[in-house]
Phi, psi and omega in degrees: 000126183273189181276145175288167179301319178297315179297322177297320179293319178299313180301313180299309185294312185289326175292320179301311181297313182296316181296322179301326179300334180253018183055038178243162180212153177278130171263328181206138175234126179230153175242119180242099181058244182262018180239146171251132177241141180231139169253115186233155172251120184231133175302144183301329184284351186274130178287113187303318183301319181297317182303308187283324177297317178299315181294316178299317179299321178296315179299321185285353171294341182254031174132006175051052185255357178249139172284158185272355180269154183205161177246132176240132175221148177245015183267304182194170176288140178263142174271174182304311182299319179293321179296310181296323177297314178301314181294323176298315179295321178297318179296317178297321177297317180294323178293324177294324179288325182228083186287001184286000000 
C-alpha cells in the first residue's frame, strides 16, 4: 500500500521545509509503492542523519505514517527492487545478530 495523496503532499512540504534549515534542497521526489525516494543536494558539513530524522519527525506530526529508518547513497538512485533487496538483506543480518 502506497502513500495517500495527502501523505505525499505532507512529505513534499515537510522535507522541503526541513531541508531548507540545512541549506539543502530537493531535486527530485518519487513515490515507489510504500517508499518515498528523494534526490537531494546537501552541504558536506551537514550531518545526514539529523536532516532526515528531523524531516521524518515533522511528517509524523501529521499521523505517524513514516518509519524512522532510511537508506542514503551517493552513487545513484535506487529502484524499488533494489530498495526491497537491501532491506531484506538488512533484516537477515539483524536476525543473525539476534536469533531470538
